[in-house]
N, C-alpha and C positions, 0 to 999 in steps of 0.2 A: 504493500500500500504506500502511496506517495505521502510522505510526511512533510513536504515542503509547503508550509502555510504562507503563501504570499498575501499581500494586502488584497489583491483582487480575489483570490480564492476565499479568504475569510469574509470579505464583504458579500460575495455572492452567496456563500453558505448561510450567512445570517439573514439575508433577505429571503432566501428560500424557506428558512425556518419560520420567519415572521409571517410570510404570505400563507404558508400551509396552516398555521395556527388559526388565522382568520377564515380561510376557506372551509375549515372543518366545522364552522359554526354558522354556515349560511342557512337561514331559516327556511328557504325555499326547498332545501334538501332534507330537512329534519322534521318538518311539521306534520307530514302525513302519518307517521308512525305514532304520534302522540295524541291524535284526535279521539274524542270520546265517541260513544254510540250516537248515531244520527237521531235527531229528534223526530217525534211524531208531527210536531207543528213547525213553526218557523225557527230559523237560527238568526239571531241578531248579533252582529260582530261589532265590538268596540275595542279601542286600544290606543295606546300612546307609547312613544319611544322612538329611538333612532332606527330600530329594526322593524317597527310596526307595519310599514308599507310592504316590506318584503315578506313578513309573516302573513299579512292579509292576502298577498298574491299567491302564496303557497296554499293557503286555506281555500281560496276561491277555486284554484285548479284541482284540489283534492276532492271537493264536494260539488261537482257540477249538477247533481240530481237533487240537491237540497234547496228548499225555499230560503234563500240566504240574502241578507242585505246588511248594511251597517256603515259605520264611519270610523276611521282611525286618523290619528294625527302624528306627523313625524317632523323632524327638523328640516328646515329649508335645504334643498339639495339632496335629500335622502329619500325622495319619493320615487316609486315605480308604479305603473298601472296595476290595479288589483281587481279588475273585472267588475263584479257587482258591488264591491265595497268601495265607498268613496274615500279618497285620501286627501287630507288637508295638510298644509305645511305651516309651521309656526316657528317662533324664535326660540333659541336655546343658547346659553343657559338662563337668560332672563326672559320671562314670559311676555307675550304681547297680546293684542286684542284677539288674534286668532286662537291663541291658547285658551282664552276665556270662552270664545264662541264654540270651540271644539268640545269643551267640557259640557256646556249647555246642550249641544247637539246629542251627546252621548246619554246624558240623563233623560232627555226626551225620547230617545230611541228605545229605552228599556221600560217605558211606561206601558201599562195596560196589557202585559203579557200573561200567559196562562201556564199551568203546570206542564202542558205539552210543548212549550217553547223552550229554547235553549239560548242562553247568552254565552258567547265566547269572548273573553277579554284577552287581548294580545298585548302583553306588557314587556317592555324592555327598558334599558337604561336611558335616561333623559325624559322619561314620562312625567316626572314631577313638574318640570318647567313647561312641558308641551301641553299639559292638560290642567289648566289652572282655573279654579273657581273659588275666589276668596270667600271665606265665611263672613257674613254680615257682622259689623258694619264696615269691613275692610273694602277698599277699592283695588282695582288692578295696580294702580300706582303704589299702594301700600305693599301688595304682594311682590312687586318688582323690587322695592326697597328691601324687603325681607330676603329675597334671593341673593341680592348683591351682598348683604351683610353676612349671610350664611357662607357664601363662597369665599369671602375674605377672612372668615373667623378662625380657620384651622380645624373646625369640626369634621368628623368623618362623614362619609356619605350617609351611613345609617343614622347618625345623630341628626344630620340635616333633615332627613326624611321624617323623623319623629316630630320635629317642629312643624314641618310642612303639613303633615297629616292633621294636626290639631288646629291649623289655620285655614282649613279647606272645607268646602261644602260637598266635595266629591271623593276625596281620598280617604284612606284608612277604613275601607269597607262601605263607605256611604253609597257608592255606585251599586254595589250588590244589594244593599238594603232597598234601593229604589226599584230593583228588578224583580223583587218577590211578587208572585210565587214561582217564577221561572227558575229552572236550574241554571247555575252559573259555573262554567269551567274556565279556569285561568291558565293560559299557556304563557310560559315565561322564558325569556332569554336573560340569564343572570349576569349582572355586572357588579354584584354585591359580594364583598368578602364574606364567606360563610353561606352564600346562596339562600338567604332568607327571602322567600317569595314575597312576603308581606312588606318588605323594604324596597322592592323594585318598583319604581314609579310611584312610591308611597302607597302601594297596595290598595287601589280604589275598589277592587273586587274581592278582597280578602279580609277576614277579621283582623283586628288590631289589638295586640296585647299591651301596647304602650298606653300611657295615660297623660292627661294634661299636666300632671305634676312632673312627669318625666321631661316633657317639653320645656316646662318652666325651669327645671334644673339645668338643662343644656344651655338655655339662653343665659342663665346666670353664670354658669361656669366659664363660658367663652366670652362673657361680657358683650353679647350681641345687642346692638342698638336697634330695637324694634320700634316701628311707628306706634303711636298711641292706640290706634284702632286694633292693631295686632295684639298689643298687651291686654286690651279689653276682652278680646276673644278668648285668650288663655285664662283670664280671670273668671269668665263665665263658665268654664269647665264643661262644655258640651261634649261629652265623651263619644268616641268612635264606637262602632259595633264591636263587641268582644267575641272571642271564640264561643261557638254554640248558638250565636244569634243568626248567622248567615252561613251559606255553603262555603266549604273550604276545599273544593276539588281543584287541585293545582298540579300541573305537569311541567317539568323543566325540559325545554328543547335543547338548550345548550348552556354551558357554564364555563368558567375559566379553566377548570381542570381538563375539560375536553380539548380546549385549545392547546394546553401544555402537553397533553398526551400526543396530539398530532404533531406538535413541534418536536417532541422527543423522537418520534419515528423518523422524521426527515433528518434529524441530527445524526442518528445511527447510519442512515444511508450515506451521509456525508463523511463518515469515518470518525465521528465524535461520540464520546460517552456523555449521554444526557444525564444531568443531575437536576431533578425537580426539587426546588427549595420550598415551594409552597404556592398555593393559588389564592391566598388571602392575606398577602403581606401589606401592611399599612404603615403609616408613620410619615415623618417629614421627608419629602422627596430627596433633598440634597443630603440628608443624613443617611438615607438608605444607600445612596451612592457611595458614601464612605465605607459603610458596612460591606457592600458588595465588592469593593476593591480589596478589602481584607480577605474575603472568602476566595476571590480569584487568586490572590497571592499564595493562599494556603494550598490551592490546587497545584499551582506551579512549583512551589517549594517543598511541599510535603505529601503530594498526591492525596490530600484530604479536602473535602469529603469524597474525592475520586481522582483518578490519575488523568493527566493531560495526554492527548488532546481531548478536551471536554467542553461542554457548554452548560452554564448555569442558567436554568430556566425558572422564572417566577412570574406570578400574576398577582392581582389585587389592585388596590387603589391608594396611592399615596396622597399626601396633601401638600399644599404650598401655602404657608402662612405669610400673607403679605403685610398685614397690619395696616396702619394708616399712612404709610409712606407711599409716594408715587412709585409705580412699578412699570417695568418695560413690557416686552412682549414674550409670551412663553406659556408653557403648560407643565404639568407635573413630570412628563416623560423627558422633555428636554432639560428640565431642571435636575432631574435624577442623573442624567448623563453628564451634565456639566459638573455636578458634585463628584461623580465617579471618575471623570477624566482628571480632575484636579487631584483627587486622592491617589490615583495611579501614578501621576507625575512622570509620564513617559515610559512606564514599565513596558518592556518589549513583549511581543507575542500575545497581547490581550486586545481584543476588539469587543464591541458591544453594540446592540441595537435595542431600542425601547420605543414603544409607540402605543397609542390608544387604538384598540381594535375597531373602533368605529371610523377611524381615518382622520379624526380631528383631535389634536392635543390642545385642550383648553378651548380657545376661541379662534385659533389660527387655522391656516390652510394646509398644515402638515400633520401627519400622524405622530411623528416623533423625529428621531435622528439616529445617526450612527457615528461611533467614535472608533479611532484606530490608535496604535502606539505613537503615531506622529502628529496627533491632533494638536497638542500644545505647541509643538515646534512650528507647525504651519500657522497656528494662531499668532504666535509671537512674530513670525515673519510678516504677518499682515497687520501688525500693530494692535492686536486684540489682547486685552488683559482678561483672562478667564475669570479671575477672582472678582474683578470689578463688575463683569457681566452677571455673575452669580449674585452678588450683593444687590444688584439692581433688578433682580428677577427678570433678566432680559436674555434668557437662554435661547429663545427662538432667533433673535437677531444674531447671536454668536454663531450658531450653526448655519444660519442662512448665509452669512458672509463667507463661511468656509465651504459652502456647497454640499453640506452633509445632512441636510434635512431629508426625511423620508416622506414622500408624498404618494398616497394611494388613492386619494379621492374618497368619497363616502363608500364604505364597505357594505352597508345595509345590514350589519349585525353589530353587536356590542357586548363583548364578554370581558370588558375592562382592559387593563393594561397588560401588555406582553413584553417581557424583558428577557433578553438572551445575552449572556456574557461568554464569549468564546476565549478559552485559554488554550493556545495552540501548542505550547510546549512547556515542560517542566524545567527545573534546573538540571545541569548535567548529571547530577546524581540520580535524578528521577527518570531520565530518559532511557 
């Protein structure tokens, strides 16, 4: 076997691994095997998320003989035709008027159903922002302010969704409550560490075990500045439907571990030992970069947790705590990579790729980026100070100027972040 890991070979292998992970979670290929029994009556389809249009297209194709209709909402640019199911596009990560209108459309669509009817809720990451119906007396502007504050707070995605559920008229099971007495089945593509279906899209079709008190504690712990109307809603303590109140039929179509398993298979084909570190890794993005650099050096120097050539695979969702200072452009994956490359400090024989599986890292037009042993050298030659860019949360600009951004376009799925660190060789004693 050829052991000469050139820059081109390493970059090509990493991109194959990344692309295979995403392709394995295409909802159009996975939805048919997860569908429930066909209903005697109608099937009403609702849904929200970055993968909802592709999920709807797969469902429409799988059930041509069912009386089927409905509406789903996805992010701008993530739409595909879905036959009998209408697809709306709205703003993400901050909701807009279409987010509000989509939520109202879905609530209206599930009214007046019978026990012979079936509601299928198609939920994927991004659904919380895309299907927004603020609880009274909140306005859309209030909800937009809440989303901005949550995104800048450093709270995890699960913690953010606890707050969102208790500030909504549709989330946290309230959509399923409106659909009674029809049966509700929820089909999920998970982007949540731990794959809790009730946390994906803030669980509009599933019972909610969190409470208003939980939401208030999160707001207090992260010092989240809520509008007055939002604070009033939490004080009113209008609880979401709890387990036992509504249907809880839920099926997971794809999840981060599925993507990592697919990545591992391609890694083996490329002559690498895959080491899956976990599918639910959280924490501050730049700090995870430092940790991953240490693990990569351990592979190179001690063949632990496995021998080189190897690839360290991980998933989950890190956070970027911006605070109140002005920030540059970037997302959690490019910030992770910038932290990683600084920690590696030019270590030879280590490359890495990291990106969001939906194709959009944060709010930018790239999924993520790729680093190589010469990244810092090339940056210095171009007059780029990596530490200054990291301090300014401007990782997108750093990798854009180096030509190392990874652009996939919208992938129509969303199983969270995919990170792969390739260690091509160990120390002479380890080879």
